C-alpha positions as CSV (number, residue, x, y, z in Angstrom):
1,M,-194.2,63.1,156.1
2,I,-192.2,63.8,153.2
3,I,-188.8,64.9,153.5
4,I,-186.2,66.3,151.0
5,G,-182.2,66.4,152.3
6,I,-180.2,68.6,150.1
7,D,-176.5,68.9,150.0
8,P,-176.0,72.7,148.3
9,G,-173.3,73.2,146.1
10,I,-173.0,75.2,143.3
11,A,-171.4,72.7,140.8
12,K,-173.2,69.7,142.2
13,T,-176.4,70.0,144.4
14,G,-177.2,66.7,146.1
15,Y,-181.3,65.7,147.2
16,G,-182.6,62.6,148.6
17,I,-186.5,62.2,149.3
18,I,-187.4,59.9,151.6
19,E,-191.0,59.3,153.6
20,R,-191.5,58.7,156.9
21,K,-194.6,56.2,158.1
22,K,-194.9,55.5,161.8
23,E,-191.6,53.3,162.5
24,T,-190.5,52.7,158.6
25,I,-188.9,55.1,156.0
26,E,-188.9,54.6,152.6
27,C,-186.9,56.5,149.9
28,L,-188.6,58.1,147.2
29,G,-186.2,59.3,145.2
30,F,-182.6,61.0,144.9
31,G,-179.7,62.3,142.3
32,A,-177.9,65.5,141.8
33,I,-178.5,68.9,139.8
34,T,-175.1,69.3,138.1
35,T,-174.3,73.1,136.6
36,S,-172.2,73.7,134.1
37,A,-168.5,75.7,135.1
38,D,-169.2,77.4,131.6
39,L,-172.4,79.0,133.2
40,G,-172.4,82.6,134.8
41,A,-173.0,82.4,139.0
42,E,-176.3,83.5,138.2
43,Q,-177.1,81.0,135.4
44,R,-175.8,78.3,137.6
45,L,-178.0,79.5,141.0
46,E,-181.6,79.6,138.5
47,Q,-180.8,76.3,137.1
48,I,-180.4,75.3,140.6
49,F,-183.7,76.7,141.8
50,K,-185.4,76.0,138.7
51,E,-184.9,72.1,139.1
52,L,-185.5,71.7,142.5
53,S,-188.9,73.7,142.6
54,E,-189.7,71.0,139.8
55,I,-188.4,68.1,142.1
56,I,-190.5,70.1,145.1
57,K,-193.6,70.1,142.8
58,Q,-193.1,66.5,142.0
59,Y,-192.7,65.2,145.7
60,K,-194.6,67.6,147.8
61,P,-192.2,67.4,150.8
62,D,-193.3,69.0,154.2
63,I,-189.9,69.3,155.3
64,M,-186.5,70.5,154.3
65,G,-183.6,69.4,155.7
66,I,-180.2,71.3,154.7
67,E,-176.3,70.6,155.0
68,K,-175.1,73.6,157.2
69,L,-171.7,74.7,156.2
70,F,-169.6,74.0,159.0
71,F,-166.2,74.5,157.9
72,F,-164.0,75.2,155.2
73,K,-161.1,74.9,154.0
74,N,-161.3,77.5,150.8
75,M,-163.2,80.4,150.6
76,K,-163.4,80.3,146.5
77,T,-165.6,77.5,147.3
78,A,-167.5,78.3,150.5
79,L,-169.1,81.4,148.9
80,P,-170.9,80.1,145.8
81,V,-171.9,77.1,147.9
82,S,-173.1,79.7,150.5
83,E,-174.8,81.2,147.8
84,A,-176.5,77.8,146.2
85,K,-177.7,77.2,149.9
86,G,-179.5,81.0,150.0
87,V,-181.0,80.1,147.0
88,I,-182.1,76.7,148.3
89,M,-183.5,78.2,151.6
90,L,-185.6,80.7,149.6
91,L,-186.9,78.1,147.8
92,G,-187.9,76.3,150.8
93,A,-189.4,79.1,152.2
94,K,-191.3,80.0,149.3
95,E,-192.8,76.8,149.2
96,K,-193.9,76.7,152.6
97,L,-191.5,74.2,154.0
98,T,-190.0,73.7,157.4
99,I,-186.5,74.0,157.6
100,Y,-183.8,72.6,159.5
101,Q,-180.0,72.9,159.1
102,L,-177.9,69.8,160.4
103,T,-173.8,69.9,159.8
104,P,-172.0,67.0,158.9
105,L,-171.0,66.2,162.2
106,Q,-174.7,65.9,163.2
107,V,-175.3,63.6,160.1
108,K,-172.5,61.5,161.0
109,M,-173.9,60.8,164.2
110,G,-177.6,60.2,163.8
111,I,-176.4,57.7,161.0
112,C,-174.0,55.6,162.7
113,G,-174.0,57.2,166.3
114,Y,-170.3,58.5,165.7
115,G,-169.3,61.8,165.0
116,R,-165.9,61.2,163.0
117,A,-167.5,58.3,161.3
118,E,-165.5,57.6,157.3
119,K,-167.8,59.0,154.3
120,Q,-167.8,55.1,153.5
121,Q,-169.4,54.0,156.6
122,V,-172.0,56.4,156.6
123,Q,-173.0,55.7,152.9
124,R,-173.3,51.6,154.0
125,M,-175.5,52.9,156.7
126,I,-177.8,55.0,154.7
127,K,-177.9,51.8,152.0
128,E,-179.2,49.7,155.3
129,I,-181.2,52.2,156.2
130,L,-183.3,52.8,153.3
131,H,-183.0,49.0,152.1
132,L,-181.2,50.1,148.8
133,E,-179.4,47.4,146.5
134,K,-176.5,49.8,146.2
135,I,-175.1,52.8,148.0
136,P,-176.8,56.0,146.3
137,K,-174.6,57.7,144.2
138,P,-173.5,60.3,143.6
139,N,-171.6,61.2,146.8
140,H,-173.7,64.5,147.0
141,A,-177.0,62.1,146.8
142,A,-176.0,59.8,149.7
143,D,-175.4,62.8,151.8
144,A,-178.7,64.5,151.1
145,L,-180.4,61.4,152.2
146,G,-178.8,61.8,155.3
147,V,-180.1,64.5,155.9
148,A,-183.4,63.5,155.4
149,I,-183.1,60.7,157.1
150,C,-181.9,62.7,160.4
151,C,-184.3,65.4,159.8
152,S,-187.1,62.2,160.1
153,R,-185.6,60.9,163.6
154,Y,-184.9,64.1,165.1
155,C,-186.6,67.1,163.8
């Protein structure tokens, strides 16, 4: 089973793709889609849609896990992130993927067993779980891999 995890954002959308085979998890790829602040919102959303469409065509996932916007400090950033998330979920539905939403708390619990784990602790565990040489960069990609791992275990 192939799972794509997504950390939605308007400036950077992280993605991580894993394959679950019985008791093993293998990292197939990860990265981030970066959009320019010079573009209009509709152009940025279109870029996210197009680039993520290509990634989905390449890896052919069965499941999409997406990080749920659990809380926000700034309405100015929460709305564009929600717009990006909507476009991503639409793409997942269009591609007939099963979609799960997980909060950051659920991901931390699933990766570290502790909901208040520090970001660095979560990233180190992701590196260990996937047998990677280095912690995945950028942070958005590591977060997306965490979502994918949790989906492989609990969804």
